[in-house]
N, C-alpha and C positions, 0 to 999 in steps of 0.2 A: 460573529456566529455565536449563541449561546453555547455553555460549558456545559460539560458531560464526565460523570462519574464512570472511573473504569479499573475495577479491583486496586481502588481506596487513592487513583491517580485522578486528578483534575488535568481535561485538555482541555483544550480551548480550540485548537487550529485542525483540529480534526484526526482523525484515524492514521493517515496517506496523507504524502504528498508525491506530486508527478511532476518531473521535470525533463524537458524537450532540449537533448542535446542533438539533433538532426537525425543520425544514424538509430541511434536508443534510446529510449525512454527509461530513467531512473523514479522507481517506483521506492520511496523512504516510510515505514513501517513509523509510525510517532508516541507508542506504547507497547507495553509487553504483549496486550493483548493482538493487535495488528502483527508484531512480531510474529508470536507464535503461530500466527494464522497462514503466515506466507510461512513458515517451517513445514507445519503439517498438511497444509494442500497444494505446495510446489512440488514438480517434479526435482529429484537431484540433477536433470540435468539444466535445468532453469540456473545462466550464470548469478554469482552478486559479488557486489562490488561493494565490501564493507557491509554493513546493514542494508542497503540500496538493492536490491531486484534490480534487473536488466530485460527490460519487453522491448524486443523488434517493434514499428509504430504500427506495423499492418495487424499487432496483435493488441493494441492498447484500447481500443474503443471496446472490446469484448470483456478486456480487464474491469475495466471502469463502469460496466453493466454489471459484473457479478457480484462488483464491493458493494455496487448501490441495492440489488438485489437483496445482498446480505446485511443491510443497513450500515456497513462499514462510510464512515464520513471523509470524504479528500480535500483537504483543501488546497 
């Protein structure tokens, strides 16, 4: 994957990664812009585990589509 510069930080692996843990998906931001995007655009009711946002499986496809539509890269 090509590298991209975001706020003077080079990223090679995308803005977010998503891990499937069966009953929950964990969405990890990989840079400050991605982290701020989650903080500013996600309801306070959404649980976080450390820096990772916990997402129910029924919502993950919609979230990925939103990320793609907004130009975020998922690795």
